N, C-alpha and C positions, 0 to 999 in steps of 0.2 A: 504493500500500500504506500502511496505517495506521502500520506500524512502520518506515517508511523513515528512514534515519539517514545523515547526510552529515558527513564531516570531511575535512580536508586530508591527502591521501595523499602523504607525502614521496617515495614511489617514482615517482609520476607528476607530482608538483609541481602538483597541482590538487585542488580540492574534489570529492569523488566520493561517490556513494551506495553504501553498503556492500551488496554482494550476497554473502552467505555461501555456502560450498561446499555446505552442507546447509541447506535452507530452514528458517528460524526458529531456527537454532542458530548461535551464535558461539563459535569456538574462539580464545582469546586467550592470548598470551604476553607477560609483562612481565619485563624484565631486573631481577633482584633485587640486593640490596646485596652488596658485598664487605665481609665482616664483620671488618675489622681495626681499626675505630674507630667512634665514634658517627656516625650520619647527621646531617648538618647540614641546616638548614631549606631550603637550596637543593635538596638531594637530595629532601627530603620534598615540595617543590612538585610534582615529577614524580609521586610516588606519589599525592598528593591528586588531581591531574588525571586520572590513570589510574583512580582510584577513581570519579571522576565519570563517566568514560567507561563503566565497567562498570555503574554504577548507572543511567546514562542509557539504555544499551542494554536493560537489564532493564525499565526503566520503560515503554519503548515496545513491549515485548512479546517481546524476544528471550530465549532460554534461553542464558545465557552460562557457559562453562567457562573459568576463568582459571588458568594455570599460571605459577609464578614459581620461579626458581632462587635458591639461596644460594651465592655464590662463597666457598668456603673453601679453595681451592687454585688456583694457576695464573695469577692476575692480577698481572702485573708492574707496577712503578711507572710504566712507560711503556706505553701501549696498543700500541706497536709492538714488543712482545716483547723489550724491553730493560729494564735496571734490576733491582731486587730484587723478589722476590715480596712483595706487600703483606701477606700473612698472616704471613710470616716476620718482616717488619719490625715488625708489631704484637706478635708474641711476644717479640722481642728488647727492645722498648720496655718491656714490662710484666713481663718475666722469668717468662713463663708458657709452657705448651705452645701450639701452634697451635690445637689443638682446644678448649682452655680459653678462648682469646681468641675463637674463632669462636662458641662457645656464649654467652659473655657479651654480645658485641655483637649477635648475632642476637636474643637475648632483649630487649636494649635497643631494637633496631629495632622489634620487634613491640609493645613497650610504647608507643613513640612513635606507632605507627600506631593503637593503641587510643585514645590521648588525642586523636588527630586524626580519630577516627571513620572510619579507612581500613579497609575490610573486608579480612580475610585472604584470600589467593588460595585457590581450591579445592584446588590441589596446590602444595605448597612442597617443593622437592627440593634438598638440598645437593649440590654437585658431587662431593664425595667418595663419595657413594652410587652413582655411575654410572660407575665406572672401566671395567667390562666393556663398557658401551655405547660409551664413547669409543674403546676399543681396536677394537671391531668396525667402527665407522664409518671409522676410519683404515685398517684393513685393506682395506675396500672401496674407499676412495679410492686406495690404492696399486695395487690390482688393476686399477682402471679407468684408471690412468695420470694421475690428477689430483694425485698426491702423490709425493714422492721422499725418499730418505734421504741425509743429508749431515752429516758431522761428528758422527755418533751421533744426531742429531735427525731428526724427520720433518717435512717442510714441505709446505704446499699450493702447487702450481704455478699461479700466476695467469695465466701465459702461455697456458695451455690454454683459457682462456675467451675468447669473442668480445667480451664486455663485462664487465669486472671492476668498473668505476666506475659501478655501476647507479644511484646516487643523484645523480650529477653531470651537469651540462650539458656540452656539447662543450668549451667554454672551460675549465671547471673540470677536466675530465679531462686536458687538455693540461698545465695547470699542475701537477696532481698527479703526472703521469708524469715531468715534468721535475724538480720540486723536492721531492717528497714526503719528509718526514722527514730532511732534511739536518742537522737539529739533534740527531739521536740517533746513538748508536754504530752502526757498520756491523757487520752479521753476515755474515762472509765465506762462510758455508755456503750462503747464499741464491743461487739462480740468477738471480732477478729481485728488484729492490728491494722490490716489493710483496708478495712471498711471505711467508707467515706460518707460525708453528710450530703443528703439531698435537700433537706429543709431544716433550718435553725429556728428555734423559738426563743422566747425570752430567757430560757434556761441558759442560753449562751451569752447574750449581751443584753442587759436591761436598757442600755442607752442607745441601741441601734437607731440610726436616723431614719432609715427607710424600712418599713415593715407593712405586711399585708395580712388580711384574714386568710386562714386556710382551714382545712378539716382537722389540722393538728394543733391549732392555736395560732395566735398572731406571731408572725416571724418573717423570714426572708430566705431566698434560695441559696443553696451552696453554689460554688463557682462552676463546678464541672457540668451541672445539669443544663446550663444555659446554651452551651455550644451544641449539644445534642438536639435540644428542642428547636433552636433557631435553624440549624441545618435541615432537620426534618420538615419544619414548617415551610421553608422556601425551596428546598430541593427534592422533597419527597422521601420515600423510604430507601432509595438507593442513591448513594453519593459516589462519585468516581475518585476524586482526589481530595485529601485533607492535608492542609499545610500548617506549619508553625516552626518555631525555633526548637533546637535540640533539647532545651530545658523544659519544653512542653511534653516530651515523650512520656515521662513518668513523674508524677502520677496523672497529669491532666488528660492526655490522650488515651492512656490506658483505661482511665475511668470512663471517658466518653464511650469507648468501644464496649465496655462492660455493661453500662446502663442502656445504650442504644440498642444493642443486639438482644439484650434481655427483654426490652420493651417491644421491639419489632418482631422477634421470633425468627430472625434470619440474619445472614451476614449483611453488614452495613456499608463499609467503605473499603475497597480492596487496595488502594494505593495511598501511601503516606509519605509526604515530602517534607524533610526537615533541613533547616539551614543552621550551620555551625556558628559558634560564638565569634564576635569581634572582641579581641583582647587588646588591652594596652600593656605597657611593660610590667604592670603589677598584677595582671591577670584579667579575668572576665570583667567587662564593664557592668556596673551596677549603680542604680540610683541610691542605694544605701550607703555608698562611699562618701556622699556629700556632694562635692562638685562633680558634675558629669558633663560629657561632651554632647552638645546639641547642634542642630543645623544652624540655629541663630548664632551660636558661639563661633562656629566656623566662618559664617558670613562676616561677623564682626572683626575677624582676623584677616579678611580679604579673600577668602576662598569662595569659588563658585560651587554651589551645591552639586552641580553636575560633575565637577571634578571628583567629588566624593563618590558619586554613582559610578564613575569610571574606575575609581580605586577599588570598589567592590567587584566590578566585572572582571578585573585583571586576575582575580583569584577564584578558584572553584568553590561553589557554595557549600560543599561538604567538608572543606578544610577550615580549621581555625584561621582567622585573619588577624594579624597584629597591626594595630594602628600606631603610627607616630607622625608627628608633623613633618619630619624629614621625608617619610614615605609619601605623604600627601603632597608635599612640595614637588616631588619628582613627577607625580601623576598630573598635578596642576600644570606644570611646565609642558609636559607631553600633550595634554589636552589643548592648551593654548596654541602650540605649534601646529597641531593637527587641524584644528578648526580654521586657523588663519590660512593654512595652506589650501584647504578646501575652498575657502572664500575667494581664492584667485581663479578658480575654475569658471569657465564660461559655458553656458548651455548652448554650445555650438558644435558643429560637425555632425557626422553621421552617427546614428544609433546602431551600435554593433551588437546585434541581437544574439549572435552565437556567444560572444564574450560575456554578455549580460547573463545569459542562462547558465554558463559554466560557473561564473563567480557566485551566482545566486544559489546554485546547487551546493557549492562548498559551504556557503554560509548556513543554509538550511540544515545540512548534514551536521555541522558543528552544534547548532542549537538543539537539534532533536537527539543528539548523543549526550544525554545526561547534562544538558545545559553547559556546554563547553564554551563559556563566554570569553575566556582568554584566547581561544582559537578564533572565535568570531571577531575579536578585536584585531588579531593578526591579519585576518582576511580584509578588514577595513584598510589597514596599511598596505596590503598587497594591491588593492584596487587603486589607492592614491598613487602608488608608484608604477602602476601597470602602463604598458605602451598601448593604450586604447584612447578613444576620443574622450574629451572632457564631458561631453553630453552623456556618454555611457557611464562615466564615473559618477556623475551627479545622480543619474537614475538609480544606480546601484546603492549609493550612499543613502539616498532617500528611502529606498526599499529596506535596507538594513536597519534604518532608524525606527522602523515600525516596531522592532524588537528592542534595540539598544536604547532608544529614546535619549540620545545624547545631544540632540539639536545639531547634528553634524554639519548640515548645510546652511544653518542660519546663525549659529553662535559666532562664527568667525567674522562675518560681515558686521555684526553688531560691534565686535571688538575693533575692527578696522575703522568703522565709522567713528567710534569713540576716540580712537587713536589719532584720527585726522582732524579732530575738532580742536581748533586753536583760535585765539583771538587774532584780529587783523594785524596788530603790531608784531606778534611773533611770526605770523605767516610772511610778513614783509621781510623780517630778519632772515628767515629760512631761505627765501628766494634770493635775497642779496648774497648770502653766504654760498649758496649753490652756484650762482653766477661767478662769484669771486674764485671759488674752487675750480671752476671750469677754466678760468683765465690762468690760474696757477699751473694747472695740468698742461695747458697749451704751451706755457712758457717752460715746461719741464721742471717746475719748482715743486717737486713732489713732497718735500718736507712741509711746505706751506699748505699744500692740498690736504695732507694728513692732519695738520694742526687745525684746519677748518673743520674737518670731520670730527675731531675731538671736541672742538668748541661747540659744535651742534649737539654732540652726545651729552655734554655737560648741561645743556638746556633741555635734555630729555628727548632729543630728536635723533633717530637713526636714519642714515641715508644709504641707498644701495644703487650701484651702477647696473643698469640693465640695457638690453639691446634697444629698448624704447626710450632710453634716457635715464636721468637720475630720478629715483622715487624716494619719498621719505615717509616715515610713520612716527607717531608719538609713542614713546615707550609706555607700557602699562604700569 
């Protein structure tokens, strides 16, 4: 098939060709942000790579529907149902209501996505909009015997499953069963150590800001239930691909599979796509460290957000990626040179269809082969250097940018326009110096010609000798 697409399936621990439930259509779910703080660039690496996955699947011919949740209730500071609700923590920190905090940080998240050219999901659903669906799923799980009430809360009973640790090898399962979460507080209501909360009541937090009536008392949902319900609500009983960061694998995605398949009575989602961590020199990036890197912080230091997108694309999504400003500087410089070079291309000459198809196939093969974005970028450079018409080059680069979304054919012209924007006085000075330099070269006074070049450089102007004459640009 022309639209075959392969990636590493975390569930089977091997690279597999995606075979959707419905031919030609992909139903995809991506775990959204918990909107109690800004997203850091480590979080956003995951969303960038998920965006590439969506764009790549569309590029090779699939009709993709993507759903994403917004967690605005129920996510505790530990993924193991312990600690404080993150939304309540954010509200206390900023002396606002939970909903005010949720709206502010959801808006900030989508603004970051806009700057990074991350497409918005087709459906975005806040958890607080789906309380009836959560209650219904819990009622069904109780009726089927997969859940129980204890201490006022409702828990999922993991002992009812033949295989709870679905993402783990036999050795890892044994280790998890023996030592899982010994570092967190014990919940004495649980029958089994790995059981998880479906619904909290006041027995958990008396001062919970958001709470709803339920058959089990006033309370609020656990974190894991929301993704299952929102996914089933908008994608139906069969989902094709579920995405997230590697830190979601256990317990969040493990718990999603447990409750969803118990509720539905059949297999739910066959393909699981996970993006590895972005690390700094001290380890995994985390909001709990205090200061953390955001898109706004990068912008304040003069970086283009799309340089960070390119930084992510140079590495494979399954490998940990180490961030440093030196590494980002190198990518920023490469991005600047690339887009400025592309900006010099003219949409002229013949369209070389055979070359276009050959390069397009190479690019599509790289993307459909476990999202080999570094190879895709190499093919971009191959096109830029190729002995083909500039019309063909621009057509290819625009085609590739459907997936890469680096503004390849527009960003450079914007930079050149900005670089040539000078006041009348400076422009007169430049023209006078170029004329003076031409006279010096004619008189074979090359020392003076070089001195004029340095004089212009000191004013932020770089000049270049071309076959069409001397051109200049303002340095960024």
